[in-house]
C-alpha positions in Angstrom: 0.2 0.2 -0.2 2.8 2.5 1.0 6.4 2.9 1.3 8.4 4.6 3.8 11.9 5.9 4.2 13.7 7.4 7.4 16.6 8.7 8.4 18.4 11.5 10.8 18.5 15.1 10.2 20.9 16.4 13.5 18.6 15.1 16.3 15.2 15.3 14.7 14.1 12.4 12.8 12.6 12.4 9.1 10.0 10.0 7.9 9.0 10.3 4.4 5.6 8.2 3.3 4.1 7.5 -0.3 1.9 5.7 -2.1 1.3 5.0 -6.1 -1.9 6.4 -6.6 -4.3 9.4 -6.4 -6.9 7.3 -4.8 -4.0 5.5 -2.5 -3.1 9.5 -1.7 -6.4 10.4 -0.7 -6.7 7.9 2.2 -2.8 8.4 3.3 -3.5 11.6 3.5 -6.8 11.6 5.6 -5.7 8.7 7.5 -2.2 9.6 8.6 -2.4 12.0 10.7 -0.2 13.0 13.5 -2.7 12.0 16.1 -2.5 8.6 14.5 1.2 8.3 13.5 1.8 8.5 17.4 -1.3 6.2 18.1 0.6 3.7 15.7 4.6 4.6 17.1 3.9 5.5 20.6 7.2 6.5 21.3 6.9 9.9 19.3 4.1 10.9 21.5 6.3 12.9 23.5 7.5 14.8 20.6 6.6 17.5 18.6 5.9 16.1 15.1 5.4 18.6 11.9 3.3 16.9 8.9 4.0 18.2 5.2 1.9 17.0 2.4 3.0 16.2 -1.2 -0.2 15.7 -3.2 2.2 15.9 -6.7 4.3 12.6 -5.1 1.5 10.9 -3.7 3.7 11.6 -0.1 3.5 13.0 3.4 6.6 14.1 5.2 6.7 13.9 8.6 9.8 15.7 10.9 9.7 14.3 14.9 11.5 17.3 16.2 14.4 15.8 19.2 13.8 12.2 18.7 17.8 11.5 18.3 18.5 13.9 21.3 21.9 16.2 19.9 22.7 13.7 17.0 23.4 10.5 15.8 26.5 10.6 18.1 25.3 11.4 21.3 21.7 9.2 20.9 21.6 6.4 23.4 18.5 5.1 20.9 18.9 1.4 19.4 18.5 3.3 15.8 20.2 6.1 16.6 20.1 7.3 13.0 16.2 6.8 13.0 16.6 4.2 9.8 14.1 1.6 11.3 11.5 4.1 12.0 9.8 3.6 8.6 9.8 -0.3 8.5 8.4 0.1 12.0 4.9 2.1 10.8 5.1 -0.1 7.6 4.5 -3.0 10.2 1.7 -1.8 12.3 -1.4 -2.9 11.0 -4.6 -0.6 9.6 -7.7 -1.1 8.3 -7.7 -0.2 4.6 -10.9 0.2 2.1 -11.4 -3.2 0.0 -10.9 -0.6 -3.5 -7.1 -0.1 -2.7 -6.0 -3.5 -2.6 -4.5 -5.1 -5.5 -6.6 -7.6 -7.4 -6.1 -10.7 -6.1 
C-alpha cells in the first residue's frame, strides 16, 4: 500500500511515506495524521511532529523534533539514525478500504 523511508536530520528524525495512486494518497493523507502516527508509533507521543503534504508525489513527510537528542553521535537509541522508523510504521496493521488493495 505504501512505501516509507526514514533517517536523521541532526537531532530530528525525518519520515517519508508515499503511495502509488491518487486514490491511495487521498486515503493516506486523510488517515495518517500526526495523531494517528503517534498512535501507531507510541514512542513519538512526547515529541513535536510536523507533517508536510506532497500531493504531486503522492507523499507525506513527517519531521519528529528532538527524537535523536543531540544527534546520531550522542543518541542512546537502538536506532540512532532513525533508519528503521519507516519500517516500524509499515509493520503496523491498519484497516484499508478494499478498493485500495491490489487485485488478486
